[in-house]
Kinemage of the C-alpha trace (Angstrom):
@kinemage 1
@onewidth
@group {chain A} dominant
@subgroup {mainchain}
@vectorlist {calphas} color= white
{ca met a 1} P -13.158 8.839 -6.763
{ca lys a 2} L -10.623 6.557 -8.322
{ca ile a 3} L -7.184 5.297 -7.351
{ca ala a 4} L -5.764 7.636 -10.021
{ca asp a 5} L -7.078 10.579 -7.939
{ca ile a 6} L -5.015 9.427 -4.959
{ca leu a 7} L -1.893 8.966 -7.088
{ca gly a 8} L -2.470 12.429 -8.553
{ca val a 9} L -2.065 13.878 -5.056
{ca lys a 10} L 0.352 11.380 -3.541
{ca gly a 11} L 2.521 10.673 -6.573
{ca gly a 12} L 3.712 7.380 -7.947
{ca ala a 13} L 6.870 6.804 -5.927
{ca val a 14} L 7.231 3.211 -4.772
{ca his a 15} L 9.957 2.147 -2.365
{ca ser a 16} L 11.410 -1.289 -2.910
{ca val a 17} L 14.184 -3.710 -2.012
{ca arg a 18} L 15.847 -6.607 -3.794
{ca pro a 19} L 15.151 -10.206 -2.753
{ca thr a 20} L 18.729 -10.427 -1.467
{ca ser a 21} L 18.233 -7.565 1.008
{ca thr a 22} L 18.307 -8.554 4.655
{ca val a 23} L 15.414 -8.000 7.011
{ca glu a 24} L 17.662 -5.531 8.861
{ca gln a 25} L 17.996 -3.505 5.644
{ca val a 26} L 14.222 -3.652 5.236
{ca val a 27} L 13.695 -2.325 8.769
{ca asp a 28} L 16.154 0.492 8.058
{ca arg a 29} L 14.369 1.471 4.841
{ca leu a 30} L 10.895 1.286 6.376
{ca gly a 31} L 12.053 3.706 9.053
{ca ala a 32} L 14.014 5.979 6.710
{ca tyr a 33} L 11.124 6.317 4.244
{ca gly a 34} L 8.411 6.428 6.912
{ca val a 35} L 6.363 3.767 5.149
{ca gly a 36} L 4.688 0.564 6.296
{ca ala a 37} L 5.628 -1.684 3.374
{ca leu a 38} L 8.157 -2.141 0.596
{ca leu a 39} L 7.845 -3.994 -2.663
{ca val a 40} L 10.350 -6.754 -3.241
{ca gly a 41} L 11.477 -6.806 -6.859
{ca asp a 42} L 14.185 -8.294 -9.000
{ca glu a 43} L 16.477 -6.607 -11.514
{ca his a 44} L 13.728 -6.844 -14.142
{ca val a 45} L 11.360 -4.848 -11.900
{ca ala a 46} L 9.117 -7.882 -11.529
{ca ile a 47} L 7.194 -7.911 -8.259
{ca arg a 48} L 8.455 -10.864 -6.217
{ca gly a 49} L 6.523 -9.956 -3.080
{ca ile a 50} L 5.762 -7.285 -0.549
{ca val a 51} L 7.181 -6.929 2.949
{ca ser a 52} L 5.368 -5.011 5.649
{ca glu a 53} L 5.976 -4.128 9.259
{ca arg a 54} L 3.636 -6.993 10.139
{ca asp a 55} L 5.780 -9.437 8.187
{ca val a 56} L 8.849 -8.309 10.124
{ca val a 57} L 7.053 -8.710 13.460
{ca arg a 58} L 5.889 -12.206 12.498
{ca gly a 59} L 9.480 -13.050 11.537
{ca leu a 60} L 10.737 -11.780 14.897
{ca arg a 61} L 8.174 -13.930 16.681
{ca glu a 62} L 9.174 -17.022 14.726
{ca his a 63} L 12.967 -16.591 14.491
{ca gly a 64} L 13.865 -14.035 17.158
{ca ala a 65} L 16.575 -11.452 16.473
{ca ala a 66} L 18.256 -13.864 14.027
{ca val a 67} L 15.615 -12.852 11.467
{ca leu a 68} L 17.432 -9.545 10.984
{ca ala a 69} L 20.307 -11.316 9.193
{ca met a 70} L 17.974 -13.391 6.992
{ca pro a 71} L 17.049 -12.394 3.446
{ca val a 72} L 13.732 -10.606 3.049
{ca thr a 73} L 12.451 -13.676 1.196
{ca ala a 74} L 12.206 -15.386 4.594
{ca val a 75} L 9.417 -13.050 5.714
{ca leu a 76} L 7.820 -11.458 2.639
{ca thr a 77} L 4.281 -12.023 1.436
{ca ser a 78} L 4.599 -13.616 -1.993
{ca his a 79} L 0.972 -13.368 -3.110
{ca val a 80} L 0.668 -9.673 -3.964
{ca arg a 81} L -2.713 -8.327 -4.950
{ca thr a 82} L -2.765 -5.275 -7.192
{ca cys a 83} L -5.251 -2.729 -8.431
{ca thr a 84} L -5.469 -0.368 -11.391
{ca pro a 85} L -5.693 3.430 -11.413
{ca gln a 86} L -9.220 3.184 -12.859
{ca glu a 87} L -10.674 1.229 -9.928
{ca thr a 88} L -12.769 3.097 -7.407
{ca ile a 89} L -11.520 3.780 -3.925
{ca ala a 90} L -14.526 1.979 -2.427
{ca val a 91} L -13.848 -1.223 -4.395
{ca val a 92} L -10.143 -1.287 -3.529
{ca met a 93} L -10.879 -0.462 0.116
{ca ala a 94} L -13.320 -3.383 0.303
{ca arg a 95} L -10.732 -5.725 -1.265
{ca met a 96} L -8.054 -4.631 1.213
{ca thr a 97} L -10.412 -4.959 4.175
{ca thr a 98} L -11.569 -8.422 3.126
{ca gly a 99} L -8.012 -9.579 2.421
{ca arg a 100} L -6.717 -8.025 5.662
{ca phe a 101} L -3.771 -6.220 4.117
{ca arg a 102} L -2.848 -2.546 4.204
{ca his a 103} L -0.804 -1.863 1.075
{ca met a 104} L -1.534 -2.457 -2.596
{ca pro a 105} L 0.619 -1.812 -5.662
{ca val a 106} L -1.106 0.007 -8.502
{ca val a 107} L -0.376 -1.345 -11.974
{ca glu a 108} L -1.407 -0.198 -15.412
{ca gly a 109} L -0.926 -2.985 -17.893
{ca arg a 110} L 2.444 -4.400 -16.839
{ca thr a 111} L 3.749 -1.115 -15.448
{ca leu a 112} L 3.937 -0.315 -11.742
{ca val a 113} L 2.552 3.213 -11.346
{ca gly a 114} L 2.295 3.568 -7.553
{ca met a 115} L 1.247 2.068 -4.268
{ca val a 116} L -1.667 2.942 -2.004
{ca ser a 117} L -2.245 2.217 1.656
{ca ile a 118} L -5.501 1.756 3.504
{ca gly a 119} L -4.710 5.095 5.167
{ca asp a 120} L -4.602 6.799 1.749
{ca leu a 121} L -7.959 5.278 0.861
{ca val a 122} L -9.629 6.228 4.133
{ca lys a 123} L -8.326 9.794 3.911
{ca his a 124} L -9.686 10.282 0.401
{ca arg a 125} L -12.954 8.490 1.155
{ca val a 126} L -13.529 10.777 4.168
{ca arg a 127} L -12.821 13.811 1.965
{ca glu a 128} L -15.304 12.482 -0.593
{ca met a 129} L -17.959 11.986 2.103
{ca glu a 130} L -17.362 15.505 3.457
{ca leu a 131} L -17.911 16.920 -0.034
{ca glu a 132} L -21.126 14.917 -0.438
{ca thr a 133} L -22.357 16.098 2.961
{ca gly a 134} L -21.613 19.710 2.003
{ca val a 135} L -23.554 19.392 -1.241
{ca leu a 136} L -26.546 17.828 0.538
{ca arg a 137} L -26.459 20.554 3.196
{ca asp a 138} L -26.431 23.242 0.484
{ca val a 139} L -29.417 21.607 -1.244
{ca val a 140} L -31.385 21.517 2.025
{ca ile a 141} L -30.556 25.158 2.803
{ca ala a 142} L -31.500 26.252 -0.729
{ca arg a 143} L -34.935 24.641 -0.374
{ca his a 144} L -35.792 26.645 2.732
């Protein structure tokens, strides 16, 4: 299965904030959207970074409650790794596991087409393994 298969089910909606947004606004949006990360982009839709729940927690540890009034640029992760819709789920899952991050924007050329989480990948990989197991079971039963 490919990342495009996940986006086909999940859709390509990506939630984002501007670099001038405060961490408090980020927390509000994370909760309102029920997501674990937001892209940080400028008016030209260029990816400036990604901010996750983990980034907010690290900011709280370092700055205390004062972090809530700071701009998201104070806590975001600026090095954002991306994938393409044509990459396999297994390859992207390995990259996320090795890099120890949970969210990855999906780009096609220079266009942002979606975002996947490690949870999305695991869910689809489990479904893929269940299908493979079913096929193998059917082959074994057919031979007897």
